[in-house]
C-alpha positions in Angstrom: 47.3 -169.5 -16.9 47.8 -169.6 -21.1 43.9 -171.2 -22.1 45.3 -174.1 -23.4 47.8 -174.8 -20.2 44.7 -174.1 -18.2 42.2 -176.8 -20.1 45.1 -179.2 -19.0 45.3 -177.6 -15.8 41.8 -178.3 -14.9 42.0 -181.6 -16.2 44.7 -182.8 -13.9 42.7 -181.3 -10.9 39.5 -183.3 -11.9 41.7 -186.3 -12.6 43.5 -186.4 -9.4 40.2 -186.0 -7.2 38.5 -188.3 -9.0 41.2 -190.9 -8.4 40.7 -190.2 -4.5 37.1 -190.9 -4.5 36.4 -187.4 -4.8 32.9 -186.9 -6.9 34.0 -184.4 -9.6 31.4 -183.3 -12.6 32.7 -179.2 -12.9 35.2 -177.1 -12.0 35.2 -173.5 -11.8 37.7 -171.0 -11.9 38.0 -169.1 -8.4 41.2 -167.5 -9.4 44.0 -167.5 -12.4 47.2 -166.1 -12.0 50.7 -167.7 -11.7 48.3 -171.2 -9.9 45.0 -172.0 -10.8 42.6 -171.7 -8.4 39.6 -174.3 -8.8 36.4 -174.9 -7.2 35.5 -179.2 -7.9 31.7 -180.1 -7.3 30.2 -182.0 -6.1 32.7 -182.6 -3.9 33.2 -178.8 -3.0 36.7 -179.4 -2.7 39.4 -176.2 -3.6 42.2 -177.5 -6.1 45.4 -175.0 -6.2 46.9 -175.9 -9.5 50.5 -174.9 -10.8 53.4 -176.0 -13.3 55.4 -178.8 -11.0 58.7 -176.0 -12.2 57.1 -173.7 -10.2 58.0 -175.6 -6.7 54.7 -176.2 -4.9 56.2 -176.8 -1.7 55.2 -180.0 0.9 55.9 -177.7 3.4 52.6 -174.9 2.9 50.4 -178.0 3.1 52.2 -179.5 6.1 52.7 -176.4 8.0 48.6 -174.7 6.9 47.5 -178.3 8.7 49.3 -177.7 11.9 47.9 -174.0 12.0 44.5 -174.9 11.5 44.7 -178.0 14.0 46.3 -175.5 16.4 42.8 -173.4 15.8 45.0 -170.6 13.9 42.6 -169.2 11.0 44.1 -170.4 7.9 42.4 -172.4 5.6 42.9 -176.5 6.0 44.0 -178.9 3.5 41.2 -181.1 2.8 40.2 -183.6 5.4 38.8 -186.4 3.4 42.4 -187.1 1.4 45.9 -187.1 2.4 47.3 -183.7 2.8 50.4 -183.5 0.2 51.2 -182.4 -3.4 49.7 -184.3 -5.8 51.4 -184.8 -9.5 50.0 -185.2 -12.9 50.9 -184.1 -16.6 53.2 -181.5 -15.3 51.4 -180.1 -12.7 51.4 -180.2 -8.8 47.6 -179.5 -7.5 46.9 -179.5 -3.8 43.6 -179.9 -2.5 41.6 -177.8 0.1 39.0 -176.9 2.2 36.2 -174.8 0.3 34.7 -172.5 2.9 31.4 -170.7 2.1 32.1 -166.8 1.8 29.8 -164.4 3.5 28.7 -160.7 2.7 29.7 -158.0 3.5 33.2 -158.4 1.5 34.6 -155.7 3.1 37.0 -156.8 6.0 36.8 -154.7 9.2 40.5 -153.3 10.3 40.1 -154.5 13.9 38.7 -157.9 12.8 41.8 -158.1 10.6 44.3 -157.2 13.2 43.0 -159.9 15.3 43.2 -162.7 12.9 46.5 -161.7 11.9 47.4 -161.6 15.9 46.0 -165.2 16.0 48.4 -166.1 13.5 51.2 -164.6 14.1 50.8 -166.3 18.1 50.2 -169.3 16.6 53.2 -169.4 14.5 54.7 -168.6 17.5 54.6 -171.6 18.8 55.9 -173.8 15.7 59.6 -174.6 15.1 59.1 -174.9 11.1 62.0 -174.3 8.6 61.2 -171.5 6.6 63.5 -168.8 4.5 64.2 -165.2 6.1 62.6 -162.6 4.9 66.1 -161.1 3.9 66.3 -164.1 1.4 63.0 -162.6 -0.3 64.5 -159.3 -0.8 67.5 -161.0 -2.0 65.7 -162.8 -5.0 63.6 -159.1 -5.9 67.6 -158.2 -5.7 68.6 -160.7 -8.1 65.6 -159.9 -10.8 66.5 -156.0 -10.5 70.2 -157.2 -11.5 68.9 -159.4 -14.2 68.5 -157.1 -17.7 67.3 -160.5 -19.4 64.2 -161.2 -17.0 63.5 -157.5 -16.6 64.3 -155.9 -20.3 61.7 -153.3 -19.8 63.1 -151.7 -16.8 64.7 -148.5 -17.5 68.3 -147.5 -16.4 67.0 -145.0 -13.8 64.0 -146.9 -12.3 66.4 -150.1 -12.0 68.9 -148.3 -10.1 66.1 -147.0 -7.8 64.5 -150.1 -6.9 68.5 -151.7 -6.5 69.4 -148.9 -4.3 66.2 -149.3 -2.5 66.0 -152.6 -1.9 69.8 -153.0 -1.1 69.0 -150.1 1.7 66.1 -151.1 3.6 67.6 -154.9 3.8 70.3 -153.7 5.4 68.6 -151.2 7.5 65.8 -154.3 8.7 68.1 -156.7 8.8 70.5 -154.6 11.5 67.7 -154.2 13.7 68.3 -156.9 15.9 64.0 -157.0 17.0 62.2 -160.0 17.4 61.9 -162.2 14.5 59.3 -165.4 14.4 57.5 -167.3 11.3 55.3 -165.0 9.6 52.9 -165.4 6.8 55.1 -163.8 4.3 52.0 -161.7 2.4 49.0 -161.1 4.5 47.3 -158.9 2.1 44.0 -158.5 1.8 44.2 -160.9 -1.3 45.2 -163.7 0.8 42.7 -163.2 3.9 38.4 -165.1 3.6 36.0 -164.0 4.7 33.9 -167.4 5.6 31.1 -168.2 8.0 34.1 -169.4 10.0 35.4 -165.9 10.5 38.7 -164.6 8.7 40.5 -166.7 7.6 44.3 -166.8 5.6 45.3 -168.6 2.7 48.7 -169.1 0.6 51.1 -169.9 2.8 53.7 -170.4 0.5 55.6 -167.0 0.8 56.3 -168.1 5.1 59.7 -166.8 6.2 61.1 -165.3 9.0 61.1 -162.4 10.2 59.4 -158.9 12.5 55.8 -159.2 12.4 56.0 -155.3 11.1 57.1 -157.1 7.8 53.6 -159.0 7.4 51.9 -155.5 8.3 53.4 -154.0 5.7 51.3 -156.1 3.4 48.7 -155.0 5.3 45.9 -151.9 4.9 47.3 -148.8 7.3 44.3 -149.2 9.5 45.6 -153.0 10.3 48.5 -151.7 11.8 46.9 -149.0 14.2 45.2 -152.0 15.8 48.1 -154.2 15.8 49.6 -153.7 19.6 53.4 -152.9 20.2 54.1 -152.1 16.7 57.5 -150.7 15.8 56.5 -147.8 13.9 59.7 -146.8 12.6 60.4 -150.3 11.3 56.9 -150.6 10.2 58.0 -147.7 7.7 61.0 -148.6 6.6 59.1 -152.5 5.8 56.3 -150.7 3.7 58.4 -149.0 1.2 60.5 -152.4 1.2 57.5 -154.1 0.6 56.3 -151.7 -2.1 60.1 -152.2 -4.1 59.5 -155.8 -3.6 56.3 -156.0 -5.1 57.4 -153.5 -7.8 60.2 -155.3 -8.7 57.8 -158.5 -9.7 55.8 -156.3 -11.8 58.6 -156.0 -14.2 59.6 -159.7 -14.4 59.3 -160.2 -18.3 57.0 -163.1 -17.0 54.6 -161.2 -14.8 51.0 -162.1 -15.0 49.0 -160.0 -13.3 46.5 -158.0 -15.2 48.0 -154.8 -15.2 50.8 -155.2 -13.7 53.0 -153.4 -15.5 50.8 -150.1 -15.2 51.0 -150.6 -11.5 54.7 -150.7 -11.7 54.9 -147.7 -13.5 52.8 -146.5 -10.6 54.4 -147.7 -7.7 58.0 -146.6 -9.0 56.4 -142.8 -8.6 55.1 -143.6 -5.2 58.4 -145.0 -4.0 60.2 -142.0 -5.1 57.3 -139.9 -2.8 58.1 -142.4 0.0 62.0 -141.8 0.2 61.4 -138.0 -0.1 58.4 -137.9 2.4 59.5 -141.0 4.5 56.4 -140.5 7.0 54.0 -141.1 4.5 55.0 -145.0 3.9 53.3 -146.8 1.8 49.6 -145.6 1.2 46.8 -148.0 2.2 45.1 -147.7 -1.5 47.7 -150.2 -2.6 47.0 -152.5 -0.1 43.1 -153.4 -1.8 45.1 -155.0 -4.7 46.4 -158.5 -4.5 49.7 -157.4 -5.6 52.6 -159.7 -3.8 52.2 -162.4 -6.5 54.7 -163.2 -8.4 53.7 -164.3 -11.9 
């Protein structure tokens, strides 16, 4: 966020928490992207703050509460207050449990795969209305087609992304395999290492689709430890996800640090992956947290 907007966002979060009888003297910024994530002290609550226009979804809070209640590895809403979206001064604020991080921060692929399996198992038990994963692909296609929103995207690169998104949307959508509720972006940036074990955060990207779409966001070593994976579909999803996150980096409103440089690098990786499909999407790209659109 811009500095002036961030100052207002912090004030809104502190004001809301105080109005809910949570003790707030300070706020520590944990993450700053399209949303501001704060640790409020001394009440020790996590506040996620975004402009109301960004459409923070109440369903994310409800879904997290249901998943946490059934023992799934997700960060839970703060139990001392009503689990809902609070609005103040043009900002939407959600309040979450703070989990103490543990060292080492490096996540073992086996633990990562096991946690994702547990999350998927819990999600299969829920009947929750969410978009289809192809709807998210369509959003990327619309962005590529909108020259006003992606003015710096060169013609050949625009064609590459458009063709890749269109063809892989069709191929993955026509496979007809099993589909279920998914996290949507379970990359390492959305996994916390805590005393409670690995916990997934940021459920606003939840969608319905094959588990391979989720696995395409994780390091390759994770997918190798996840049973029953359709390897052909996974390779297609890896290229598809790479095309999607590359598209977000060319959005004129993108706020990811060094996003344009990453977008340029990933265009080259897409060309390489399409020329050598077996290479898929390299593990090194998974160590970033690229899925955030702005």
